[in-house]
Every structure is written in C-alpha cells, then in structure tokens.
C-alpha positions in Angstrom: -12.8 -40.5 -22.4 -13.5 -41.7 -18.8 -10.0 -40.7 -17.9 -10.5 -37.2 -19.2 -13.8 -36.9 -17.4 -12.2 -38.1 -14.2 -9.4 -35.5 -14.5 -11.9 -32.7 -15.3 -14.1 -33.5 -12.3 -11.3 -33.8 -9.8 -9.0 -31.0 -11.0 -11.7 -28.3 -11.3 -12.2 -27.8 -7.5 -8.5 -27.1 -7.2 -8.4 -24.7 -10.1 -11.7 -22.8 -9.2 -10.5 -21.0 -6.1 -7.5 -19.5 -7.9 -9.6 -18.4 -10.8 -12.1 -16.9 -8.4 -9.4 -15.1 -6.5 -7.9 -13.6 -9.7 -11.3 -12.4 -11.0 -12.3 -10.9 -7.7 -9.0 -9.1 -7.4 -9.2 -7.7 -10.9 -12.7 -6.4 -10.2 -11.7 -4.9 -6.9 -8.6 -3.2 -8.3 -10.6 -1.7 -11.1 -13.1 -0.3 -8.6 -10.2 1.1 -6.5 -8.7 2.7 -9.6 -12.0 4.4 -10.4 -12.8 5.6 -6.9 -13.0 9.3 -6.8 -14.1 10.1 -3.2 -13.9 8.8 0.4 -17.2 6.9 0.1 -16.1 5.0 -3.0 -12.7 4.3 -1.5 -14.3 2.9 1.6 -16.5 0.6 -0.6 -13.3 -0.4 -2.5 -11.6 -1.3 0.8 -14.6 -3.4 1.9 -14.4 -5.3 -1.4 -10.8 -6.2 -0.7 -11.8 -7.2 2.9 -14.3 -9.7 1.6 -11.6 -11.2 -0.7 -9.2 -11.4 2.2 -11.8 -13.3 4.3 -12.3 -15.8 1.5 -8.6 -16.1 0.7 -6.8 -15.7 4.1 -3.6 -17.3 2.6 -3.2 -14.4 0.2 -1.6 -11.1 1.4 -2.6 -8.9 -1.6 -6.3 -8.3 -0.7 -5.4 -7.3 2.9 -2.7 -5.0 1.6 -5.0 -3.2 -0.9 -7.7 -3.0 1.7 -5.2 -1.1 3.9 -4.1 1.1 1.0 -7.8 1.9 0.2 -8.5 2.8 3.8 -5.4 5.0 3.9 -6.5 6.7 0.7 -10.0 7.2 2.2 -8.4 8.8 5.3 -6.3 11.2 3.2 -9.5 12.2 1.2 -11.8 12.5 4.2 -13.3 15.8 5.1 -15.0 14.8 8.3 -12.9 13.8 11.4 -15.1 10.8 12.2 -14.7 9.3 8.8 -11.0 10.1 8.8 -10.5 8.3 12.2 -12.5 5.3 11.1 -10.6 4.9 7.9 -7.3 5.4 9.8 -8.1 2.8 12.4 -9.2 0.3 9.7 -6.0 0.9 7.8 -3.9 0.5 10.9 -5.6 -2.8 11.7 -4.8 -4.2 8.2 -1.2 -3.1 8.5 -0.9 -4.8 11.9 -2.3 -8.0 10.6 0.0 -7.9 7.6 3.2 -7.3 9.6 2.1 -10.1 12.0 1.4 -12.8 9.4 3.8 -11.7 6.7 6.7 -10.0 8.6 9.2 -10.9 5.8 7.2 -9.2 3.1 8.6 -5.7 2.5 5.2 -4.4 1.4 3.8 -5.3 4.8 6.1 -2.7 6.3 5.4 -0.2 3.4 1.7 -0.5 4.4 2.5 0.2 8.0 4.5 3.2 6.9 1.5 4.4 4.9 -0.6 4.0 8.0 1.8 6.1 10.0 1.7 8.7 7.2 -2.1 8.8 7.4 -1.8 9.2 11.2 0.4 12.3 10.7 -2.3 13.8 8.4 -5.0 13.0 11.0 -3.1 14.4 14.0 -0.2 16.7 13.0 0.6 17.4 16.7 1.9 13.8 17.0 4.0 14.1 13.8 7.4 13.6 15.6 6.2 10.2 17.1 4.7 8.9 13.8 7.6 10.3 11.8 10.0 8.0 13.7 7.6 5.0 13.3 7.2 5.7 9.6 10.9 5.9 9.1 11.5 2.6 11.0 8.9 0.7 9.0 10.1 2.0 5.6 13.7 1.1 6.5 12.6 -2.4 7.5 11.0 -2.7 4.0 14.3 -1.6 2.4 16.3 -4.0 4.5 14.0 -6.9 3.3 13.9 -5.7 -0.3 16.6 -3.2 -1.2 15.4 -0.7 -3.9 11.7 -1.0 -3.1 10.4 2.2 -4.6 7.4 2.6 -2.3 9.7 2.3 0.8 12.0 4.9 -0.8 9.0 7.1 -1.5 7.9 7.0 2.1 11.3 7.8 3.4 11.8 10.7 1.0 8.4 12.2 1.6 9.0 11.8 5.4 12.4 13.5 5.1 11.0 16.3 3.0 8.2 16.9 5.5 10.7 17.2 8.4 13.0 19.5 6.3 10.1 21.8 5.5 9.1 21.9 9.2 12.6 23.0 10.1 12.9 25.4 7.0 15.8 23.3 5.6 16.5 22.9 1.8 14.8 20.1 0.0 17.4 19.6 -2.8 18.9 16.4 -1.5 15.4 14.8 -1.2 14.4 15.9 -4.6 17.6 14.3 -6.0 16.8 11.1 -4.2 13.3 11.2 -5.6 14.6 11.6 -9.1 17.0 8.7 -8.7 14.2 6.5 -7.4 12.0 7.6 -10.2 14.6 6.8 -12.8 15.2 3.4 -11.3 11.5 2.6 -10.8 11.0 0.4 -13.8 13.9 -1.8 -13.0 12.2 -3.0 -9.8 9.5 -5.5 -10.7 7.9 -8.3 -8.6 7.2 -11.7 -10.0 4.1 -12.0 -7.8 0.7 -11.5 -9.4 -1.2 -8.4 -8.1 2.0 -7.1 -6.5 1.7 -3.3 -5.9 3.1 -1.0 -8.6 2.1 2.4 -7.3 4.6 5.2 -6.4 6.1 6.3 -9.7 3.9 9.4 -10.2 4.4 10.4 -6.6 8.2 10.1 -6.9 8.1 12.4 -10.0 6.0 14.9 -8.1 8.5 15.0 -5.3 11.4 15.2 -7.7 9.8 18.2 -9.5 9.1 20.0 -6.3 12.5 21.6 -6.3 12.3 22.8 -9.9 
C-alpha cells in the first residue's frame, strides 16, 4: 500500500502537465473550430498563445496561434485589425521556423503568413509570391506529400496564372491529385494539423 501511495504521489506531477496540455489544446481547438468572425478568431489565437507560454516545448499551440491570426487577417474588414493579425501571425511563423526548422508545418505556417500578406497588400504580391513558394517548397523537401504545402503551392500558382490570364487546368489537376491522396498522409503526432482537404477540393472544382 505504501509503495502504491509513493508511486502515486511522485508520478502525478510528471503526468499532470501532459494532461493539462491535452485538455487545454482540445478546448482551444474547439473554440477555433467554432469561431465565426475576426474577433472570435483573435480570441482563439490568444488562447493558443497562453498554451504556448505554458508549454514552450510544444510546437502545436504556436502553430495554431499563427493559423488563427492568419484566419483573422483573411476575415478582417478593417485595415488596422488586418495588419495587427498579420503581424502577429508573422511573428509566430518566425518563431516556429527558428525553433523548429526541421518541422515541415513550420514552413507551411510561414507560407500561410505570406499568403495573408498578399491579401493585405496585393501590390507586393510578386515579392510575397516568391517567398510563399520558397517556404512551401521547403516544407515539401522536409516532408514530401504534405498536403498543406501542396495546397499553398497550387493556390499560389493559380493566383499567378489568373493574374497573367493563363489556363488553370494544370493546377486544378494537381489539386485533384492532392485531394485524392490526402487521406494517405497522416501524422503520428497528437494535435498535428489536418486542414486542407476541403480547400483542395474547392481548387480542383474551380475548373469544372
């Protein structure tokens, strides 16, 4: 009995932080999924930021904070809110690529940040398009077949093609291939991102 009590007392502190992280992430992801406007997305991002402060060894909260800020930037109607969300997203992406440079999703997040920058300032699209392409390609070099990296490259290519009045068929076909192969790409990591499938289907259908 004493042995069991000893194990319980001394094992609990090591188990509690992991349980707390999991519960916090589940709540934050649920809030993010339910967010319907810029304000709610900003609140979602701040929730992930708090988790990242408490668990600096984990990359997922920082990643989802960046994704939430990017989503807030895309949804923003006021330039001040858009720029604030964009700067916060970019800061999270920079931190991720600095601390987890071998993580493909770090470069996906940076590509997303560049995509948000194009939305915020279309006049600088050529510059950010090149940066986006480079980051998405880094992600694919690290993790061939990453569907989110493929999505960013395809969307980027389609945007450039539309700008130059070129056909989109090739990109739609690539989007369809990436969509068909989406479910074969799965990460073993808990809370690894799974978004991108719906967006790929939307791009694939844009030529139909």
